[in-house]
mmCIF file of the N, C-alpha and C atoms, coordinates in Angstrom:
data_MODEL
# 
_entry.id   MODEL 
# 
loop_
_atom_site.group_PDB 
_atom_site.id 
_atom_site.type_symbol 
_atom_site.label_atom_id 
_atom_site.label_alt_id 
_atom_site.label_comp_id 
_atom_site.label_asym_id 
_atom_site.label_entity_id 
_atom_site.label_seq_id 
_atom_site.pdbx_PDB_ins_code 
_atom_site.Cartn_x 
_atom_site.Cartn_y 
_atom_site.Cartn_z 
_atom_site.occupancy 
_atom_site.B_iso_or_equiv 
_atom_site.pdbx_formal_charge 
_atom_site.auth_seq_id 
_atom_site.auth_comp_id 
_atom_site.auth_asym_id 
_atom_site.auth_atom_id 
_atom_site.pdbx_PDB_model_num 
ATOM 1   N N  . MET A 1 1  ? -12.852 6.448   9.697   1.00 0.00 ? 1  MET A N  1 
ATOM 2   C CA . MET A 1 1  ? -11.752 5.840   8.870   1.00 0.00 ? 1  MET A CA 1 
ATOM 3   C C  . MET A 1 1  ? -10.336 6.230   9.319   1.00 0.00 ? 1  MET A C  1 
ATOM 4   N N  . ARG A 1 2  ? -9.430  5.234   9.212   1.00 0.00 ? 2  ARG A N  1 
ATOM 5   C CA . ARG A 1 2  ? -7.965  5.473   9.562   1.00 0.00 ? 2  ARG A CA 1 
ATOM 6   C C  . ARG A 1 2  ? -7.261  5.568   8.378   1.00 0.00 ? 2  ARG A C  1 
ATOM 7   N N  . ALA A 1 3  ? -6.198  6.427   8.246   1.00 0.00 ? 3  ALA A N  1 
ATOM 8   C CA . ALA A 1 3  ? -5.251  6.380   7.141   1.00 0.00 ? 3  ALA A CA 1 
ATOM 9   C C  . ALA A 1 3  ? -4.118  5.467   7.491   1.00 0.00 ? 3  ALA A C  1 
ATOM 10  N N  . VAL A 1 4  ? -3.698  4.738   6.581   1.00 0.00 ? 4  VAL A N  1 
ATOM 11  C CA . VAL A 1 4  ? -2.494  3.783   6.634   1.00 0.00 ? 4  VAL A CA 1 
ATOM 12  C C  . VAL A 1 4  ? -1.643  3.999   5.483   1.00 0.00 ? 4  VAL A C  1 
ATOM 13  N N  . PHE A 1 5  ? -0.421  4.025   5.764   1.00 0.00 ? 5  PHE A N  1 
ATOM 14  C CA . PHE A 1 5  ? 0.671   3.998   4.690   1.00 0.00 ? 5  PHE A CA 1 
ATOM 15  C C  . PHE A 1 5  ? 1.281   2.713   4.476   1.00 0.00 ? 5  PHE A C  1 
ATOM 16  N N  . LEU A 1 6  ? 1.479   2.291   3.371   1.00 0.00 ? 6  LEU A N  1 
ATOM 17  C CA . LEU A 1 6  ? 2.216   1.154   2.867   1.00 0.00 ? 6  LEU A CA 1 
ATOM 18  C C  . LEU A 1 6  ? 3.129   1.281   2.070   1.00 0.00 ? 6  LEU A C  1 
ATOM 19  N N  . MET A 1 7  ? 4.464   0.694   2.373   1.00 0.00 ? 7  MET A N  1 
ATOM 20  C CA . MET A 1 7  ? 5.592   0.829   1.465   1.00 0.00 ? 7  MET A CA 1 
ATOM 21  C C  . MET A 1 7  ? 5.677   -0.461  0.808   1.00 0.00 ? 7  MET A C  1 
ATOM 22  N N  . MET A 1 8  ? 6.107   -0.450  -0.460  1.00 0.00 ? 8  MET A N  1 
ATOM 23  C CA . MET A 1 8  ? 6.209   -1.894  -1.227  1.00 0.00 ? 8  MET A CA 1 
ATOM 24  C C  . MET A 1 8  ? 7.431   -1.901  -2.016  1.00 0.00 ? 8  MET A C  1 
ATOM 25  N N  . LYS A 1 9  ? 8.070   -2.991  -1.910  1.00 0.00 ? 9  LYS A N  1 
ATOM 26  C CA . LYS A 1 9  ? 9.136   -3.331  -2.905  1.00 0.00 ? 9  LYS A CA 1 
ATOM 27  C C  . LYS A 1 9  ? 8.631   -4.235  -3.902  1.00 0.00 ? 9  LYS A C  1 
ATOM 28  N N  . VAL A 1 10 ? 8.942   -3.782  -5.212  1.00 0.00 ? 10 VAL A N  1 
ATOM 29  C CA . VAL A 1 10 ? 8.442   -4.659  -6.397  1.00 0.00 ? 10 VAL A CA 1 
ATOM 30  C C  . VAL A 1 10 ? 9.512   -5.142  -7.167  1.00 0.00 ? 10 VAL A C  1 
ATOM 31  N N  . GLU A 1 11 ? 9.223   -6.138  -8.034  1.00 0.00 ? 11 GLU A N  1 
ATOM 32  C CA . GLU A 1 11 ? 10.291  -6.569  -8.881  1.00 0.00 ? 11 GLU A CA 1 
ATOM 33  C C  . GLU A 1 11 ? 10.640  -5.436  -10.067 1.00 0.00 ? 11 GLU A C  1 
ATOM 34  N N  . PRO A 1 12 ? 11.857  -5.399  -10.256 1.00 0.00 ? 12 PRO A N  1 
ATOM 35  C CA . PRO A 1 12 ? 12.363  -4.389  -11.240 1.00 0.00 ? 12 PRO A CA 1 
ATOM 36  C C  . PRO A 1 12 ? 11.523  -4.398  -12.488 1.00 0.00 ? 12 PRO A C  1 
ATOM 37  N N  . GLY A 1 13 ? 11.185  -3.076  -12.979 1.00 0.00 ? 13 GLY A N  1 
ATOM 38  C CA . GLY A 1 13 ? 10.560  -2.927  -14.155 1.00 0.00 ? 13 GLY A CA 1 
ATOM 39  C C  . GLY A 1 13 ? 8.947   -3.268  -14.171 1.00 0.00 ? 13 GLY A C  1 
ATOM 40  N N  . THR A 1 14 ? 8.488   -3.378  -12.941 1.00 0.00 ? 14 THR A N  1 
ATOM 41  C CA . THR A 1 14 ? 7.043   -3.776  -12.688 1.00 0.00 ? 14 THR A CA 1 
ATOM 42  C C  . THR A 1 14 ? 6.269   -2.524  -11.821 1.00 0.00 ? 14 THR A C  1 
ATOM 43  N N  . LEU A 1 15 ? 7.021   -1.490  -11.686 1.00 0.00 ? 15 LEU A N  1 
ATOM 44  C CA . LEU A 1 15 ? 6.357   -0.509  -10.761 1.00 0.00 ? 15 LEU A CA 1 
ATOM 45  C C  . LEU A 1 15 ? 5.078   0.063   -11.168 1.00 0.00 ? 15 LEU A C  1 
ATOM 46  N N  . ALA A 1 16 ? 4.928   0.424   -12.580 1.00 0.00 ? 16 ALA A N  1 
ATOM 47  C CA . ALA A 1 16 ? 3.679   0.939   -13.143 1.00 0.00 ? 16 ALA A CA 1 
ATOM 48  C C  . ALA A 1 16 ? 2.497   -0.064  -12.995 1.00 0.00 ? 16 ALA A C  1 
ATOM 49  N N  . GLU A 1 17 ? 2.920   -1.345  -13.286 1.00 0.00 ? 17 GLU A N  1 
ATOM 50  C CA . GLU A 1 17 ? 1.858   -2.425  -13.348 1.00 0.00 ? 17 GLU A CA 1 
ATOM 51  C C  . GLU A 1 17 ? 1.387   -2.610  -11.897 1.00 0.00 ? 17 GLU A C  1 
ATOM 52  N N  . VAL A 1 18 ? 2.179   -2.650  -10.992 1.00 0.00 ? 18 VAL A N  1 
ATOM 53  C CA . VAL A 1 18 ? 1.791   -2.762  -9.567  1.00 0.00 ? 18 VAL A CA 1 
ATOM 54  C C  . VAL A 1 18 ? 1.000   -1.633  -9.199  1.00 0.00 ? 18 VAL A C  1 
ATOM 55  N N  . ALA A 1 19 ? 1.454   -0.315  -9.367  1.00 0.00 ? 19 ALA A N  1 
ATOM 56  C CA . ALA A 1 19 ? 0.680   0.798   -8.921  1.00 0.00 ? 19 ALA A CA 1 
ATOM 57  C C  . ALA A 1 19 ? -0.571  0.779   -9.623  1.00 0.00 ? 19 ALA A C  1 
ATOM 58  N N  . ASP A 1 20 ? -0.754  0.401   -10.806 1.00 0.00 ? 20 ASP A N  1 
ATOM 59  C CA . ASP A 1 20 ? -2.181  0.306   -11.488 1.00 0.00 ? 20 ASP A CA 1 
ATOM 60  C C  . ASP A 1 20 ? -3.170  -0.552  -10.706 1.00 0.00 ? 20 ASP A C  1 
ATOM 61  N N  . ARG A 1 21 ? -2.562  -1.729  -10.355 1.00 0.00 ? 21 ARG A N  1 
ATOM 62  C CA . ARG A 1 21 ? -3.379  -2.761  -9.537  1.00 0.00 ? 21 ARG A CA 1 
ATOM 63  C C  . ARG A 1 21 ? -3.808  -2.178  -8.307  1.00 0.00 ? 21 ARG A C  1 
ATOM 64  N N  . VAL A 1 22 ? -3.012  -1.424  -7.617  1.00 0.00 ? 22 VAL A N  1 
ATOM 65  C CA . VAL A 1 22 ? -3.204  -0.761  -6.225  1.00 0.00 ? 22 VAL A CA 1 
ATOM 66  C C  . VAL A 1 22 ? -4.214  0.208   -6.315  1.00 0.00 ? 22 VAL A C  1 
ATOM 67  N N  . THR A 1 23 ? -4.186  0.987   -7.336  1.00 0.00 ? 23 THR A N  1 
ATOM 68  C CA . THR A 1 23 ? -5.239  2.070   -7.550  1.00 0.00 ? 23 THR A CA 1 
ATOM 69  C C  . THR A 1 23 ? -6.676  1.529   -7.613  1.00 0.00 ? 23 THR A C  1 
ATOM 70  N N  . ASP A 1 24 ? -6.705  0.305   -8.001  1.00 0.00 ? 24 ASP A N  1 
ATOM 71  C CA . ASP A 1 24 ? -7.938  -0.225  -8.218  1.00 0.00 ? 24 ASP A CA 1 
ATOM 72  C C  . ASP A 1 24 ? -8.688  -0.644  -6.871  1.00 0.00 ? 24 ASP A C  1 
ATOM 73  N N  . LEU A 1 25 ? -7.899  -0.736  -5.761  1.00 0.00 ? 25 LEU A N  1 
ATOM 74  C CA . LEU A 1 25 ? -8.409  -1.072  -4.438  1.00 0.00 ? 25 LEU A CA 1 
ATOM 75  C C  . LEU A 1 25 ? -9.373  -0.063  -3.964  1.00 0.00 ? 25 LEU A C  1 
ATOM 76  N N  . GLU A 1 26 ? -10.550 -0.656  -3.306  1.00 0.00 ? 26 GLU A N  1 
ATOM 77  C CA . GLU A 1 26 ? -11.551 0.280   -2.749  1.00 0.00 ? 26 GLU A CA 1 
ATOM 78  C C  . GLU A 1 26 ? -10.982 1.215   -1.740  1.00 0.00 ? 26 GLU A C  1 
ATOM 79  N N  . SER A 1 27 ? -9.929  0.936   -0.992  1.00 0.00 ? 27 SER A N  1 
ATOM 80  C CA . SER A 1 27 ? -9.384  1.706   0.084   1.00 0.00 ? 27 SER A CA 1 
ATOM 81  C C  . SER A 1 27 ? -8.338  2.690   -0.371  1.00 0.00 ? 27 SER A C  1 
ATOM 82  N N  . PHE A 1 28 ? -8.011  2.593   -1.549  1.00 0.00 ? 28 PHE A N  1 
ATOM 83  C CA . PHE A 1 28 ? -6.933  3.406   -2.275  1.00 0.00 ? 28 PHE A CA 1 
ATOM 84  C C  . PHE A 1 28 ? -7.330  4.907   -2.084  1.00 0.00 ? 28 PHE A C  1 
ATOM 85  N N  . SER A 1 29 ? -6.156  5.753   -1.733  1.00 0.00 ? 29 SER A N  1 
ATOM 86  C CA . SER A 1 29 ? -6.170  7.067   -1.761  1.00 0.00 ? 29 SER A CA 1 
ATOM 87  C C  . SER A 1 29 ? -5.037  7.706   -2.588  1.00 0.00 ? 29 SER A C  1 
ATOM 88  N N  . GLU A 1 30 ? -3.945  7.398   -2.396  1.00 0.00 ? 30 GLU A N  1 
ATOM 89  C CA . GLU A 1 30 ? -2.711  7.958   -3.263  1.00 0.00 ? 30 GLU A CA 1 
ATOM 90  C C  . GLU A 1 30 ? -1.665  6.988   -3.242  1.00 0.00 ? 30 GLU A C  1 
ATOM 91  N N  . ALA A 1 31 ? -0.816  7.159   -4.447  1.00 0.00 ? 31 ALA A N  1 
ATOM 92  C CA . ALA A 1 31 ? 0.432   6.328   -4.465  1.00 0.00 ? 31 ALA A CA 1 
ATOM 93  C C  . ALA A 1 31 ? 1.582   7.160   -5.041  1.00 0.00 ? 31 ALA A C  1 
ATOM 94  N N  . TYR A 1 32 ? 2.748   6.950   -4.724  1.00 0.00 ? 32 TYR A N  1 
ATOM 95  C CA . TYR A 1 32 ? 3.942   7.676   -5.175  1.00 0.00 ? 32 TYR A CA 1 
ATOM 96  C C  . TYR A 1 32 ? 5.045   6.681   -5.289  1.00 0.00 ? 32 TYR A C  1 
ATOM 97  N N  . SER A 1 33 ? 5.764   6.942   -6.349  1.00 0.00 ? 33 SER A N  1 
ATOM 98  C CA . SER A 1 33 ? 7.163   6.232   -6.445  1.00 0.00 ? 33 SER A CA 1 
ATOM 99  C C  . SER A 1 33 ? 8.078   6.948   -5.513  1.00 0.00 ? 33 SER A C  1 
ATOM 100 N N  . ILE A 1 34 ? 8.974   6.117   -4.929  1.00 0.00 ? 34 ILE A N  1 
ATOM 101 C CA . ILE A 1 34 ? 9.882   6.794   -3.821  1.00 0.00 ? 34 ILE A CA 1 
ATOM 102 C C  . ILE A 1 34 ? 11.269  6.164   -4.089  1.00 0.00 ? 34 ILE A C  1 
ATOM 103 N N  . SER A 1 35 ? 12.172  6.868   -3.482  1.00 0.00 ? 35 SER A N  1 
ATOM 104 C CA . SER A 1 35 ? 13.498  6.398   -3.559  1.00 0.00 ? 35 SER A CA 1 
ATOM 105 C C  . SER A 1 35 ? 13.938  5.666   -2.193  1.00 0.00 ? 35 SER A C  1 
ATOM 106 N N  . GLY A 1 36 ? 14.831  4.825   -2.183  1.00 0.00 ? 36 GLY A N  1 
ATOM 107 C CA . GLY A 1 36 ? 15.321  4.289   -0.880  1.00 0.00 ? 36 GLY A CA 1 
ATOM 108 C C  . GLY A 1 36 ? 15.101  2.782   -0.964  1.00 0.00 ? 36 GLY A C  1 
ATOM 109 N N  . ALA A 1 37 ? 14.824  2.251   0.196   1.00 0.00 ? 37 ALA A N  1 
ATOM 110 C CA . ALA A 1 37 ? 14.599  0.778   0.273   1.00 0.00 ? 37 ALA A CA 1 
ATOM 111 C C  . ALA A 1 37 ? 13.402  0.262   -0.283  1.00 0.00 ? 37 ALA A C  1 
ATOM 112 N N  . TYR A 1 38 ? 12.462  1.065   -0.451  1.00 0.00 ? 38 TYR A N  1 
ATOM 113 C CA . TYR A 1 38 ? 11.178  0.668   -1.025  1.00 0.00 ? 38 TYR A CA 1 
ATOM 114 C C  . TYR A 1 38 ? 10.922  1.477   -2.383  1.00 0.00 ? 38 TYR A C  1 
ATOM 115 N N  . ASP A 1 39 ? 9.917   1.130   -3.137  1.00 0.00 ? 39 ASP A N  1 
ATOM 116 C CA . ASP A 1 39 ? 9.730   1.459   -4.606  1.00 0.00 ? 39 ASP A CA 1 
ATOM 117 C C  . ASP A 1 39 ? 8.405   2.304   -4.531  1.00 0.00 ? 39 ASP A C  1 
ATOM 118 N N  . LEU A 1 40 ? 7.517   1.978   -3.802  1.00 0.00 ? 40 LEU A N  1 
ATOM 119 C CA . LEU A 1 40 ? 6.257   2.484   -3.942  1.00 0.00 ? 40 LEU A CA 1 
ATOM 120 C C  . LEU A 1 40 ? 5.634   2.805   -2.518  1.00 0.00 ? 40 LEU A C  1 
ATOM 121 N N  . LEU A 1 41 ? 5.051   4.107   -2.341  1.00 0.00 ? 41 LEU A N  1 
ATOM 122 C CA . LEU A 1 41 ? 4.277   4.518   -1.111  1.00 0.00 ? 41 LEU A CA 1 
ATOM 123 C C  . LEU A 1 41 ? 2.771   4.646   -1.426  1.00 0.00 ? 41 LEU A C  1 
ATOM 124 N N  . VAL A 1 42 ? 2.147   4.062   -0.636  1.00 0.00 ? 42 VAL A N  1 
ATOM 125 C CA . VAL A 1 42 ? 0.674   4.052   -0.999  1.00 0.00 ? 42 VAL A CA 1 
ATOM 126 C C  . VAL A 1 42 ? -0.138  4.471   0.243   1.00 0.00 ? 42 VAL A C  1 
ATOM 127 N N  . LYS A 1 43 ? -1.138  5.385   0.164   1.00 0.00 ? 43 LYS A N  1 
ATOM 128 C CA . LYS A 1 43 ? -1.825  5.824   1.178   1.00 0.00 ? 43 LYS A CA 1 
ATOM 129 C C  . LYS A 1 43 ? -3.328  5.125   1.057   1.00 0.00 ? 43 LYS A C  1 
ATOM 130 N N  . LEU A 1 44 ? -3.773  4.501   2.031   1.00 0.00 ? 44 LEU A N  1 
ATOM 131 C CA . LEU A 1 44 ? -5.022  3.844   2.110   1.00 0.00 ? 44 LEU A CA 1 
ATOM 132 C C  . LEU A 1 44 ? -5.822  4.261   3.323   1.00 0.00 ? 44 LEU A C  1 
ATOM 133 N N  . TYR A 1 45 ? -7.183  4.044   3.273   1.00 0.00 ? 45 TYR A N  1 
ATOM 134 C CA . TYR A 1 45 ? -8.051  4.398   4.271   1.00 0.00 ? 45 TYR A CA 1 
ATOM 135 C C  . TYR A 1 45 ? -8.790  3.154   4.595   1.00 0.00 ? 45 TYR A C  1 
ATOM 136 N N  . VAL A 1 46 ? -8.751  2.731   5.922   1.00 0.00 ? 46 VAL A N  1 
ATOM 137 C CA . VAL A 1 46 ? -9.460  1.491   6.371   1.00 0.00 ? 46 VAL A CA 1 
ATOM 138 C C  . VAL A 1 46 ? -10.392 1.782   7.656   1.00 0.00 ? 46 VAL A C  1 
ATOM 139 N N  . ASP A 1 47 ? -11.457 0.967   7.672   1.00 0.00 ? 47 ASP A N  1 
ATOM 140 C CA . ASP A 1 47 ? -12.333 1.234   8.830   1.00 0.00 ? 47 ASP A CA 1 
ATOM 141 C C  . ASP A 1 47 ? -11.771 0.798   10.229  1.00 0.00 ? 47 ASP A C  1 
ATOM 142 N N  . ASP A 1 48 ? -11.199 -0.418  10.145  1.00 0.00 ? 48 ASP A N  1 
ATOM 143 C CA . ASP A 1 48 ? -10.635 -1.021  11.310  1.00 0.00 ? 48 ASP A CA 1 
ATOM 144 C C  . ASP A 1 48 ? -9.260  -2.012  10.869  1.00 0.00 ? 48 ASP A C  1 
ATOM 145 N N  . PHE A 1 49 ? -8.556  -2.356  11.914  1.00 0.00 ? 49 PHE A N  1 
ATOM 146 C CA . PHE A 1 49 ? -7.356  -3.142  11.723  1.00 0.00 ? 49 PHE A CA 1 
ATOM 147 C C  . PHE A 1 49 ? -7.587  -4.391  11.069  1.00 0.00 ? 49 PHE A C  1 
ATOM 148 N N  . GLU A 1 50 ? -8.843  -5.046  11.371  1.00 0.00 ? 50 GLU A N  1 
ATOM 149 C CA . GLU A 1 50 ? -9.178  -6.254  10.746  1.00 0.00 ? 50 GLU A CA 1 
ATOM 150 C C  . GLU A 1 50 ? -9.300  -6.193  9.149   1.00 0.00 ? 50 GLU A C  1 
ATOM 151 N N  . ASP A 1 51 ? -9.954  -5.028  8.748   1.00 0.00 ? 51 ASP A N  1 
ATOM 152 C CA . ASP A 1 51 ? -9.918  -4.681  7.293   1.00 0.00 ? 51 ASP A CA 1 
ATOM 153 C C  . ASP A 1 51 ? -8.571  -4.542  6.684   1.00 0.00 ? 51 ASP A C  1 
ATOM 154 N N  . LEU A 1 52 ? -7.626  -3.936  7.454   1.00 0.00 ? 52 LEU A N  1 
ATOM 155 C CA . LEU A 1 52 ? -6.361  -3.739  7.145   1.00 0.00 ? 52 LEU A CA 1 
ATOM 156 C C  . LEU A 1 52 ? -5.593  -5.138  6.941   1.00 0.00 ? 52 LEU A C  1 
ATOM 157 N N  . SER A 1 53 ? -5.697  -6.064  7.863   1.00 0.00 ? 53 SER A N  1 
ATOM 158 C CA . SER A 1 53 ? -5.150  -7.328  7.896   1.00 0.00 ? 53 SER A CA 1 
ATOM 159 C C  . SER A 1 53 ? -5.615  -8.035  6.479   1.00 0.00 ? 53 SER A C  1 
ATOM 160 N N  . HIS A 1 54 ? -6.845  -8.047  6.211   1.00 0.00 ? 54 HIS A N  1 
ATOM 161 C CA . HIS A 1 54 ? -7.433  -8.684  5.017   1.00 0.00 ? 54 HIS A CA 1 
ATOM 162 C C  . HIS A 1 54 ? -6.843  -7.989  3.860   1.00 0.00 ? 54 HIS A C  1 
ATOM 163 N N  . LEU A 1 55 ? -6.805  -6.658  3.836   1.00 0.00 ? 55 LEU A N  1 
ATOM 164 C CA . LEU A 1 55 ? -6.445  -6.014  2.668   1.00 0.00 ? 55 LEU A CA 1 
ATOM 165 C C  . LEU A 1 55 ? -4.978  -6.272  2.312   1.00 0.00 ? 55 LEU A C  1 
ATOM 166 N N  . VAL A 1 56 ? -4.109  -6.286  3.262   1.00 0.00 ? 56 VAL A N  1 
ATOM 167 C CA . VAL A 1 56 ? -2.711  -6.448  3.000   1.00 0.00 ? 56 VAL A CA 1 
ATOM 168 C C  . VAL A 1 56 ? -2.383  -7.986  2.670   1.00 0.00 ? 56 VAL A C  1 
ATOM 169 N N  . THR A 1 57 ? -2.780  -8.878  3.408   1.00 0.00 ? 57 THR A N  1 
ATOM 170 C CA . THR A 1 57 ? -2.514  -10.143 3.298   1.00 0.00 ? 57 THR A CA 1 
ATOM 171 C C  . THR A 1 57 ? -3.231  -10.869 2.211   1.00 0.00 ? 57 THR A C  1 
ATOM 172 N N  . GLU A 1 58 ? -4.532  -10.527 2.039   1.00 0.00 ? 58 GLU A N  1 
ATOM 173 C CA . GLU A 1 58 ? -5.292  -11.279 1.055   1.00 0.00 ? 58 GLU A CA 1 
ATOM 174 C C  . GLU A 1 58 ? -5.357  -10.557 -0.395  1.00 0.00 ? 58 GLU A C  1 
ATOM 175 N N  . GLN A 1 59 ? -5.221  -9.269  -0.434  1.00 0.00 ? 59 GLN A N  1 
ATOM 176 C CA . GLN A 1 59 ? -5.189  -8.538  -1.654  1.00 0.00 ? 59 GLN A CA 1 
ATOM 177 C C  . GLN A 1 59 ? -3.834  -7.877  -2.042  1.00 0.00 ? 59 GLN A C  1 
ATOM 178 N N  . ILE A 1 60 ? -3.246  -7.184  -1.365  1.00 0.00 ? 60 ILE A N  1 
ATOM 179 C CA . ILE A 1 60 ? -2.041  -6.481  -1.855  1.00 0.00 ? 60 ILE A CA 1 
ATOM 180 C C  . ILE A 1 60 ? -0.815  -7.322  -1.947  1.00 0.00 ? 60 ILE A C  1 
ATOM 181 N N  . GLN A 1 61 ? -0.540  -8.177  -1.008  1.00 0.00 ? 61 GLN A N  1 
ATOM 182 C CA . GLN A 1 61 ? 0.639   -9.158  -1.072  1.00 0.00 ? 61 GLN A CA 1 
ATOM 183 C C  . GLN A 1 61 ? 0.446   -10.322 -2.246  1.00 0.00 ? 61 GLN A C  1 
ATOM 184 N N  . LYS A 1 62 ? -0.757  -10.465 -2.582  1.00 0.00 ? 62 LYS A N  1 
ATOM 185 C CA . LYS A 1 62 ? -1.072  -11.335 -3.696  1.00 0.00 ? 62 LYS A CA 1 
ATOM 186 C C  . LYS A 1 62 ? -1.125  -10.698 -5.155  1.00 0.00 ? 62 LYS A C  1 
ATOM 187 N N  . ILE A 1 63 ? -0.631  -9.405  -5.223  1.00 0.00 ? 63 ILE A N  1 
ATOM 188 C CA . ILE A 1 63 ? -0.637  -8.750  -6.444  1.00 0.00 ? 63 ILE A CA 1 
ATOM 189 C C  . ILE A 1 63 ? 0.810   -9.241  -7.119  1.00 0.00 ? 63 ILE A C  1 
ATOM 190 N N  . PRO A 1 64 ? 0.678   -9.621  -8.308  1.00 0.00 ? 64 PRO A N  1 
ATOM 191 C CA . PRO A 1 64 ? 1.970   -10.181 -9.031  1.00 0.00 ? 64 PRO A CA 1 
ATOM 192 C C  . PRO A 1 64 ? 3.089   -9.125  -8.963  1.00 0.00 ? 64 PRO A C  1 
ATOM 193 N N  . HIS A 1 65 ? 4.332   -9.481  -8.640  1.00 0.00 ? 65 HIS A N  1 
ATOM 194 C CA . HIS A 1 65 ? 5.395   -8.639  -8.708  1.00 0.00 ? 65 HIS A CA 1 
ATOM 195 C C  . HIS A 1 65 ? 5.656   -7.947  -7.275  1.00 0.00 ? 65 HIS A C  1 
ATOM 196 N N  . VAL A 1 66 ? 4.864   -8.141  -6.369  1.00 0.00 ? 66 VAL A N  1 
ATOM 197 C CA . VAL A 1 66 ? 5.057   -7.545  -5.046  1.00 0.00 ? 66 VAL A CA 1 
ATOM 198 C C  . VAL A 1 66 ? 5.925   -8.446  -4.368  1.00 0.00 ? 66 VAL A C  1 
ATOM 199 N N  . ARG A 1 67 ? 7.128   -7.978  -3.954  1.00 0.00 ? 67 ARG A N  1 
ATOM 200 C CA . ARG A 1 67 ? 8.155   -8.738  -3.166  1.00 0.00 ? 67 ARG A CA 1 
ATOM 201 C C  . ARG A 1 67 ? 8.007   -8.522  -1.722  1.00 0.00 ? 67 ARG A C  1 
ATOM 202 N N  . GLU A 1 68 ? 7.806   -7.304  -1.268  1.00 0.00 ? 68 GLU A N  1 
ATOM 203 C CA . GLU A 1 68 ? 7.709   -7.116  0.273   1.00 0.00 ? 68 GLU A CA 1 
ATOM 204 C C  . GLU A 1 68 ? 6.723   -5.827  0.576   1.00 0.00 ? 68 GLU A C  1 
ATOM 205 N N  . THR A 1 69 ? 6.160   -5.843  1.637   1.00 0.00 ? 69 THR A N  1 
ATOM 206 C CA . THR A 1 69 ? 5.326   -4.652  2.151   1.00 0.00 ? 69 THR A CA 1 
ATOM 207 C C  . THR A 1 69 ? 5.779   -4.370  3.694   1.00 0.00 ? 69 THR A C  1 
ATOM 208 N N  . PHE A 1 70 ? 5.619   -3.078  3.831   1.00 0.00 ? 70 PHE A N  1 
ATOM 209 C CA . PHE A 1 70 ? 5.898   -2.572  5.078   1.00 0.00 ? 70 PHE A CA 1 
ATOM 210 C C  . PHE A 1 70 ? 4.683   -1.655  5.553   1.00 0.00 ? 70 PHE A C  1 
ATOM 211 N N  . THR A 1 71 ? 3.934   -1.901  6.529   1.00 0.00 ? 71 THR A N  1 
ATOM 212 C CA . THR A 1 71 ? 2.751   -1.021  6.949   1.00 0.00 ? 71 THR A CA 1 
ATOM 213 C C  . THR A 1 71 ? 3.080   -0.194  8.007   1.00 0.00 ? 71 THR A C  1 
ATOM 214 N N  . ILE A 1 72 ? 2.603   1.093   7.797   1.00 0.00 ? 72 ILE A N  1 
ATOM 215 C CA . ILE A 1 72 ? 2.791   2.081   8.814   1.00 0.00 ? 72 ILE A CA 1 
ATOM 216 C C  . ILE A 1 72 ? 1.421   2.606   9.257   1.00 0.00 ? 72 ILE A C  1 
ATOM 217 N N  . LEU A 1 73 ? 1.036   2.374   10.643  1.00 0.00 ? 73 LEU A N  1 
ATOM 218 C CA . LEU A 1 73 ? -0.285  2.752   11.202  1.00 0.00 ? 73 LEU A CA 1 
ATOM 219 C C  . LEU A 1 73 ? -0.223  4.158   11.520  1.00 0.00 ? 73 LEU A C  1 
ATOM 220 N N  . THR A 1 74 ? -1.206  4.909   11.464  1.00 0.00 ? 74 THR A N  1 
ATOM 221 C CA . THR A 1 74 ? -1.314  6.332   11.883  1.00 0.00 ? 74 THR A CA 1 
ATOM 222 C C  . THR A 1 74 ? -2.253  6.401   13.189  1.00 0.00 ? 74 THR A C  1 
ATOM 223 N N  . PHE A 1 75 ? -1.906  7.425   14.030  1.00 0.00 ? 75 PHE A N  1 
ATOM 224 C CA . PHE A 1 75 ? -2.795  7.587   15.222  1.00 0.00 ? 75 PHE A CA 1 
ATOM 225 C C  . PHE A 1 75 ? -3.548  8.735   15.333  1.00 0.00 ? 75 PHE A C  1 
ATOM 226 N N  . HIS A 1 76 ? -2.808  9.919   14.866  1.00 0.00 ? 76 HIS A N  1 
ATOM 227 C CA . HIS A 1 76 ? -3.452  11.218  15.052  1.00 0.00 ? 76 HIS A CA 1 
ATOM 228 C C  . HIS A 1 76 ? -2.960  12.022  13.736  1.00 0.00 ? 76 HIS A C  1 
ATOM 229 N N  . ALA A 1 77 ? -3.833  12.747  13.115  1.00 0.00 ? 77 ALA A N  1 
ATOM 230 C CA . ALA A 1 77 ? -3.489  13.614  12.061  1.00 0.00 ? 77 ALA A CA 1 
ATOM 231 C C  . ALA A 1 77 ? -3.308  15.081  12.632  1.00 0.00 ? 77 ALA A C  1 
ATOM 232 N N  . PHE A 1 78 ? -2.306  15.756  12.271  1.00 0.00 ? 78 PHE A N  1 
ATOM 233 C CA . PHE A 1 78 ? -1.995  17.313  12.698  1.00 0.00 ? 78 PHE A CA 1 
ATOM 234 C C  . PHE A 1 78 ? -2.253  18.142  11.601  1.00 0.00 ? 78 PHE A C  1 
ATOM 235 N N  . LYS A 1 79 ? -2.906  19.280  11.817  1.00 0.00 ? 79 LYS A N  1 
ATOM 236 C CA . LYS A 1 79 ? -3.017  20.167  10.557  1.00 0.00 ? 79 LYS A CA 1 
ATOM 237 C C  . LYS A 1 79 ? -1.815  21.130  10.426  1.00 0.00 ? 79 LYS A C  1 
# 
């Protein structure tokens, strides 16, 4: 499995609602509210990039109040 990080912009006042929906995803691992250009940082685990494509475009981007996503792919984990 590959770890993927997803940053999300959400409509004002909807962060908790969006975070609750994200935590219901099968590939969900962790989520954090963050400062800066994005509102939410989500860690997910996927088997392959095809799964990731479906997850982002067919599930996450269709969650109400999600305005934008930015996906960060990982290559190697350091200890």
